[in-house]
C-alpha positions as CSV (number, residue, x, y, z in Angstrom):
1,X,101.3,150.5,171.0
2,X,100.8,148.0,168.2
3,X,103.1,145.5,169.9
4,X,101.4,146.1,173.2
5,X,98.0,145.3,171.7
6,X,99.3,142.2,170.0
7,X,100.8,140.9,173.2
8,X,97.6,141.7,175.0
9,X,95.5,139.8,172.4
10,X,97.8,136.8,172.6
11,X,98.3,136.8,176.4
12,X,96.9,133.2,176.5
13,X,99.3,131.9,173.8
14,X,101.7,130.3,176.3
15,X,101.1,126.6,176.1
16,X,104.3,125.6,174.3
17,X,103.0,122.1,173.7
18,X,100.0,123.4,171.7
19,X,100.8,126.9,170.5
20,X,103.7,129.2,169.9
21,X,103.8,133.0,170.2
22,X,106.5,134.3,167.9
23,X,106.7,137.3,165.6
24,X,103.4,138.7,167.0
25,X,101.6,135.6,165.8
26,X,100.1,132.6,167.6
27,X,100.7,129.5,165.6
28,X,98.9,126.3,166.7
29,X,100.8,123.1,167.1
30,X,100.5,119.6,168.6
31,X,103.6,118.2,170.4
32,X,104.5,114.5,170.8
33,X,107.5,112.9,172.5
34,X,109.0,109.5,172.2
35,X,109.2,107.3,175.3
36,X,112.8,108.2,175.8
37,X,114.1,111.7,175.3
38,X,117.6,112.8,176.1
39,X,119.0,116.3,176.8
40,X,119.8,116.7,173.1
41,X,116.8,115.4,171.3
42,X,116.0,115.5,167.6
43,X,113.3,117.9,166.8
44,X,110.9,117.2,163.9
45,X,108.5,119.8,162.7
46,X,105.7,118.8,160.3
47,X,103.8,121.0,157.9
48,X,100.6,120.0,156.1
49,X,99.6,120.7,152.5
50,X,97.2,123.3,151.1
51,X,94.0,121.4,152.1
52,X,91.6,123.6,150.1
53,X,88.5,121.6,151.2
54,X,89.4,120.2,154.6
55,X,90.6,121.3,158.1
56,X,94.0,119.6,158.1
57,X,95.0,117.4,161.0
58,X,97.2,114.8,159.3
59,X,100.3,116.7,160.2
60,X,99.6,115.9,163.9
61,X,99.0,112.2,163.0
62,X,102.3,112.1,161.1
63,X,104.1,113.7,164.1
64,X,102.5,111.1,166.4
65,X,103.4,108.2,164.2
66,X,107.0,109.3,164.1
67,X,107.2,109.8,167.9
68,X,105.7,106.4,168.5
69,X,108.2,104.7,166.2
70,X,111.4,106.3,167.3
71,X,113.4,107.3,170.3
72,X,114.9,110.6,171.4
73,X,112.5,112.7,169.3
74,X,110.2,115.6,169.9
75,X,107.8,115.9,167.0
76,X,105.5,118.9,166.3
77,X,102.6,119.1,164.0
78,X,102.3,122.7,162.9
79,X,99.2,124.4,161.6
80,X,100.0,126.8,158.8
81,X,98.9,130.5,158.9
82,X,95.1,131.0,158.7
83,X,94.3,127.3,158.8
84,X,91.9,125.7,161.2
85,X,92.4,122.1,162.4
86,X,89.7,119.5,163.1
87,X,89.3,120.6,166.7
88,X,88.6,124.2,165.7
89,X,91.9,125.8,166.6
90,X,93.2,128.4,164.1
91,X,96.7,129.8,163.6
92,X,97.0,133.5,163.1
93,X,97.4,134.8,159.6
94,X,95.5,134.5,156.3
95,X,95.0,131.1,154.7
96,X,94.9,132.4,151.1
97,X,93.3,130.6,148.2
98,X,95.5,127.5,148.2
99,X,96.7,128.1,144.7
100,X,100.4,128.7,145.5
101,X,99.7,132.1,146.8
102,X,100.2,131.1,150.5
103,X,103.9,130.2,150.1
104,X,104.9,133.9,150.4
105,X,107.4,135.5,152.5
106,X,105.0,136.7,155.3
107,X,103.7,133.1,155.9
108,X,107.2,131.6,155.6
109,X,108.5,134.0,158.2
110,X,105.7,133.2,160.6
111,X,106.5,129.5,160.5
112,X,110.3,130.0,160.6
113,X,109.9,132.2,163.7
114,X,107.8,129.5,165.4
115,X,110.5,126.9,164.6
116,X,113.1,129.2,166.0
117,X,111.1,129.4,169.2
118,X,110.9,125.6,169.4
119,X,114.7,125.4,168.9
120,X,115.3,127.7,171.9
121,X,112.9,125.7,174.0
122,X,114.3,122.2,173.3
123,X,117.9,122.8,172.3
124,X,117.8,119.9,169.9
125,X,120.9,118.2,168.4
126,X,119.3,118.3,165.0
127,X,116.2,119.8,163.4
128,X,114.2,118.1,160.7
129,X,111.5,120.0,158.8
130,X,109.0,117.7,157.1
131,X,106.4,119.1,154.7
132,X,103.8,117.6,152.4
133,X,102.6,119.2,149.1
134,X,102.2,123.0,149.8
135,X,103.9,122.3,153.1
136,X,106.8,120.8,151.1
137,X,107.1,124.0,149.1
138,X,107.1,126.1,152.3
139,X,109.8,123.7,153.7
140,X,111.9,124.3,150.7
141,X,111.4,128.1,151.0
142,X,112.3,128.1,154.7
143,X,115.6,126.3,154.2
144,X,116.6,128.9,151.6
145,X,115.5,132.0,153.4
146,X,116.6,130.7,156.8
147,X,119.7,128.7,155.9
148,X,120.9,128.0,159.4
149,X,117.6,127.0,160.9
150,X,117.1,123.4,159.5
151,X,119.6,120.5,159.4
152,X,117.5,118.2,157.2
153,X,114.5,119.0,154.9
154,X,112.1,116.2,154.3
155,X,110.1,117.2,151.2
156,X,107.2,115.1,150.0
157,X,105.0,115.7,146.9
158,X,106.4,119.1,146.3
159,X,105.1,121.8,143.8
160,X,108.7,123.0,143.9
161,X,108.3,125.1,140.7
162,X,105.1,127.0,141.6
163,X,104.2,128.5,138.2
164,X,104.9,125.2,136.4
165,X,102.8,123.5,139.0
166,X,100.0,126.0,138.4
167,X,100.2,125.3,134.7
168,X,99.8,121.6,135.3
169,X,96.9,122.2,137.7
170,X,95.1,124.3,135.1
171,X,95.5,121.5,132.6
172,X,94.3,119.0,135.2
173,X,91.3,121.0,136.5
174,X,90.6,123.6,133.9
175,X,89.9,126.1,136.7
176,X,90.8,129.7,136.0
177,X,92.3,130.2,139.4
178,X,95.3,128.3,138.2
179,X,95.7,130.2,135.0
180,X,98.8,132.3,134.5
181,X,101.7,133.0,136.8
182,X,101.5,134.5,140.2
183,X,103.9,136.5,142.4
184,X,104.9,134.2,145.2
185,X,108.0,132.4,146.6
186,X,108.9,129.4,144.5
187,X,111.6,126.9,145.8
188,X,113.2,126.5,142.4
189,X,114.0,130.2,142.3
190,X,115.7,130.2,145.8
191,X,118.3,127.4,145.5
192,X,121.1,129.9,145.3
193,X,120.4,130.8,149.0
194,X,120.7,127.2,150.3
195,X,123.2,126.3,152.9
196,X,125.5,123.5,151.6
197,X,125.4,121.9,155.1
198,X,121.6,121.3,154.7
199,X,120.6,117.8,153.7
200,X,117.5,117.4,151.5
201,X,115.4,114.2,151.1
202,X,112.7,114.5,148.3
203,X,110.0,111.9,148.0
204,X,107.1,111.8,145.5
205,X,104.5,109.4,144.4
206,X,105.1,107.7,141.0
207,X,101.5,108.4,139.9
208,X,101.1,111.8,141.5
209,X,99.0,114.0,139.2
210,X,98.8,117.0,141.5
211,X,102.5,117.6,142.1
212,X,104.0,115.6,139.3
213,X,107.4,113.9,139.8
214,X,109.0,116.1,137.1
215,X,108.7,119.1,139.6
216,X,110.6,117.2,142.3
217,X,113.2,116.0,139.7
218,X,113.7,119.6,138.5
219,X,114.2,120.9,142.0
220,X,116.6,118.0,142.8
221,X,118.7,118.8,139.7
222,X,118.9,122.5,140.7
223,X,119.9,121.6,144.3
224,X,122.5,119.1,143.1
225,X,124.2,121.8,141.0
226,X,124.7,123.8,144.2
227,X,126.6,121.0,145.8
228,X,124.1,120.0,148.5
229,X,123.5,116.4,149.7
230,X,120.1,115.6,148.1
231,X,118.2,112.4,147.3
232,X,115.0,111.8,145.3
233,X,112.9,108.7,146.0
234,X,109.9,107.7,143.9
235,X,107.2,106.1,146.1
236,X,104.3,103.9,145.0
237,X,101.1,105.9,145.1
238,X,99.7,109.2,144.1
239,X,99.6,112.6,145.9
240,X,98.3,111.7,149.3
241,X,101.2,109.4,150.4
242,X,102.3,111.3,153.5
243,X,101.0,108.9,156.1
244,X,102.1,105.8,154.1
245,X,104.5,103.4,155.8
246,X,107.1,104.2,153.1
247,X,107.2,107.8,154.1
248,X,107.2,107.1,157.9
249,X,110.0,104.5,157.4
250,X,112.0,107.0,155.3
251,X,112.1,109.6,158.0
252,X,112.7,107.0,160.6
253,X,115.9,106.0,158.7
254,X,117.1,109.6,158.9
255,X,116.3,109.8,162.6
256,X,118.2,106.5,163.3
257,X,121.2,107.9,161.5
258,X,121.2,111.0,163.7
259,X,120.7,109.0,166.9
260,X,123.5,106.7,165.9
261,X,125.8,109.6,165.2
262,X,124.9,111.2,168.6
263,X,125.6,107.9,170.4
264,X,129.0,107.7,168.6
265,X,129.8,111.3,169.6
266,X,128.9,110.6,173.2
267,X,131.0,107.5,173.3
268,X,134.0,109.4,171.8
269,X,133.6,112.2,174.4
270,X,133.4,109.7,177.2
271,X,136.6,108.0,175.9
272,X,138.3,111.5,175.7
273,X,137.3,112.2,179.3
274,X,138.8,108.9,180.5
275,X,142.1,109.7,178.8
276,X,142.2,113.1,180.4
277,X,142.1,111.6,183.9
278,X,145.4,109.8,183.3
């Protein structure tokens, strides 16, 4: 009966370009496509940060920038659970207090299930999950809890050790909501679950006071010990660097590498086919 009612409520959640019904939740998205898209595109999903005072829309802008700059990509800006975007659309779920509490398993599962639905829809050759700030923490949590879902995690301005981040935020703001530890999912605690085939790119502003570079460096060190391919790049700027040319260019480099590899594979398959005709 509960499932029936959920399906009834979300009967209109069918526009795959703008919303995804998965796991009994309707998660709002915006979809963009490059001018040229093959049968095996690269799928890029983008997660925004905690945005405690704004209705986030920059995940859509990032997705659009990446689609416009590249070929053979489908990019999706995804609205995190409980959040409302600038057009008034709201994803199912509870937003939380944006203090590290909304990186938990329930919200991570909702987003992962939505990404799984996108993979079934587009059959991509590769999947890149890009997250900024709180979205970066969720990205890191997803690749640990769903180790076969994502090929490349693009992690920007990450509070990757949540309780250490909260301690820094308490020192920065003196707000009691950041005082003490909380029970949530923290990427630094989940590195043992990572798939060694997953590639991780970490980027952080040199002058970031919100998610200080030490947090990214600590996560990179832990991931390196597990034998994954991981890079850490310091970017000029502070916390809100996600839409900067440096970040867009960095993910474009990853996309180009995948497109070149796909082209090489296609050429090799074609050569093998020709040989088989003789």
